[in-house]
N, C-alpha and C positions, 0 to 999 in steps of 0.2 A: 596461468601457462596450464597448470594441470588440465582445466574447461579446454585449452582452444586444443589440445593435444587429443580430445577426445572427441572434438568436434566433427572429423571426418565421418567417423562411425556413428553418431548420433545421426546427424544427414543421411547414410546410406539405409539406416534403418527406418527414416523417416521417407524414403524414396519407397522403400520395400513396403512401407505400409498402404502408401498412397496409391502404387501400383497394383500391388497384388492383393493385401489384406482388406483395404476398403471397399473393392469392385466386390469381391465375395460377401461383405456382410451384406450388401445391398442388394444381394440376390432375394428370392423371397425363402423363407422358412423350407420349403417343400423341395426346392430346388435344392437347398442346401444339403439336405437328407440324400439328395440322389449324388450330390457331390463326393458327400462321404463314404456313400455304399461303393462307388467306384475307388476310390481311393483303397477302402479295402478289400477289394476284389483286386486290385492291381498289386496288393501287399501279399496275394494268397491268402485272404483270410475269408473265404465265401460264406461260412456260416454268419459271420459278422455282418458281411455284406446283406444277406437274407434279412437278418433281421431290423436292418434299418429301413428296407425296403417295405416291411412288413408295418412298421412303425409309418410309414410316410402313407401309407394307405390307408389305416385307420385314422388318422389324424386327417388328411386333406384327400376324403372320397370323391372328391368331386373335381381333382385333375387327371386328367386325363395321361399326360406322361408319367406317372409315377407307377402307373399300372401297366405300360408299355416295359417300364423298365424291368418290371419285373419276367414279365413275360419273354423278354430277350435274354435278360442275365439271370436270372434264376439259376443259382448255384447248380441242380438236378436237371439238365436242360431233357434229359431222357422221359421225365416224369411232366409228357406231356397234357394229361387230361387235367391236372393240378393246376398246369401255367393257364389252359384254355379258358377253366372255371373263372379265373380270377380275370383274364379279360374281357369274358362276357358280363360281369357282375361292372367292371369297369366301363364298358360301352353302355350299360343299361344306368349308370349314374351321370355319367357324363354326357353321352350321344357325341364322342371325339370321332372325326374324321379319319384320324390315323388309327385310331384302334379297332374303327371297323372295316378299314380296308385288311389288316391284319387277322379281323375274324373271318373274312372272306377269304382272303389265301388260305388258311388256316382249313376253313371247310375245303377249297380247292383241292388241297394237300389231301385230304382225307377221302376224297372221291365222292362227295355230299353235293352236288353241281347245285340240286334246289335250294339249299341254305346258300351256299356259294353264291349264286345269283341274286338272291335275295337284297346282299351287301352289296356285292362288284357294280350291279345296277343304278346306286343310287347315284345322282348326279354329283353330291358334293364328293363321293368316292371315285366317280367317273373323272373330275376335272383333280382330285388328288393324284391318280394314277397317270394322268396326261404330264402332269406335271413331272412327275419321277421317270415319266418316260419306259413306265408296266406296262403294256400290254395284255392284263390277266385275263379280259374278256374272250379273246382272240383264243388264249392259252385253253379256255374252259370249252370252246366250241370247239376245238380241234380235239381235246381228249374226249369230247361227247360224242366222236366221227362226225362231226358237221360242219365238211370240211369247205363248201362253198363259203356258210357265214362265218368261218372263221376267216378265212383272206379276206371275205369284205372286209371287216370286224379291222383284221389287221391294217389294210390299206389305208382304211379311214381313219384309224388312228393315228398314225401317221402323219396323215396329209391334213389333220388339225395341230397335231402337234407341232409342226413346222409351217403352216400354212403356206402348203405346199400343190398346187397344183399341175406342175410338171408332169410328164410321164412318167408310168410307174418304175421302170429300170431305173429312172435317175436319183429318184428317191431314193431306191432300193441301194442302188451302189454309192453312197454316201453313210450309210448305217454303218454298226462296227457287225463285227461276227457273233456275238453276243446276241444281239437285236436281231439279226436277218437268220437266227439258225430255227426259227420259231416258224418262219414264213417258208423255209427250207422242208421244214418236217408237214408241213400243210401241204403244201405242192408237191410232195413225196405221197405220202398215203393218198393226194386225190388221185394220184397217175399221171399225174402232171411234170411239165421240165421243169423238175428240180436243179438239174445239173445246172443247167442257164441262170438260177439265183444263186446258186453256189459261187457261180465261176464270177459275180460279180467282185470276190473279194478273193484278195491271192492266198496260194496254199501256204508260201511260205513270206516271211520279211522282215529285215531288218530291224524296223518299227515295231517295238513291243505293241502286242495285243492288238494286233491290224494285220492278222492271217490268222487262218482256220489253224493251222499247228499250234500258233500260242494259244488259242482259243480251246483246241483241245488240249493242250498241257493244263491251262487252269479248270476242266472240268473231271479231269484225270485225278488232280492232286484234290478236287474237292470231294469226289466221291470217295477215296481212299479215306478221308479225313471223317465222313460221315456217321457219325454218332446214331445207331437206331434207337427209338422211341421205346421205352417199357409199357408205356401207354398209350393210347389213342384219345382220341378227344370222347369218345364213348366207352372206353377202358380198352378193347383188343387191339393193339398197334399194329396189327398184320397188314392191315389193308392200305395204313398210313407209310408205313415201312417201304412195302411193295411197290407203291407209286412216287415215293420221293425216290427210290431208288432210279423206277424207269424214267422218272423225269433228267437225269444223268446220263444214263446207258443208252436212250432214244437219241440224243444227241450225241455221246461217241461215237455210236455206230454208224449214222449218217455221215458223220465229219470222214472217219477213217474209210469208207466205202468211197468217198469221194476223194481222197488222198491217195 
């Protein structure tokens, strides 16, 4: 009788084991270390999380994900130089596409357009950006001041992404504010009719994230919570902090002038 009383509890434990524990045990060892690091981070133990990620890198230097996890979630996010050097090391060891994308993006944020282009023009990284809908090459040409090249790259990027040959305005009208803002900035700086681009999205809407006011609120919150770097990728953080702030303020200013 005693065994019958304990049977429901035993069944429950078996269910937990097969549904939760066993799948985790099937994960590769490097992924389990990442999961442990995420757990420590969720418990507000950043030091323990860092140590676990460092252990993962030492034991599994050929796995790109462990470097990316460290770059994105190292406890001292303001120490960009340390995180970036590890990212470069990871790419050297793995040639991982996602690491290459983040290296190119970081060079772009630093204003190092030559090195940014070296990574962002690679075919595998171009395909990754198309898959994730991230038109960084258009952003790069815009920052360089080549607005004609930036607008052509932007249009081509989204035509390939959506396999769409409709008139440009029809293509643009289906984009979100966060996508369309870059094209609006390009046309604005080129002296074109940027207002006609902005008008493709409503100023206000009851549907969240579908209007310029919604997106403006997001940008202002992100800018407010922006943490300055204490080191840039080459030491001095001045250029990096300035350009990253400009990324937000340029978008905020244009939207406010439209509203």
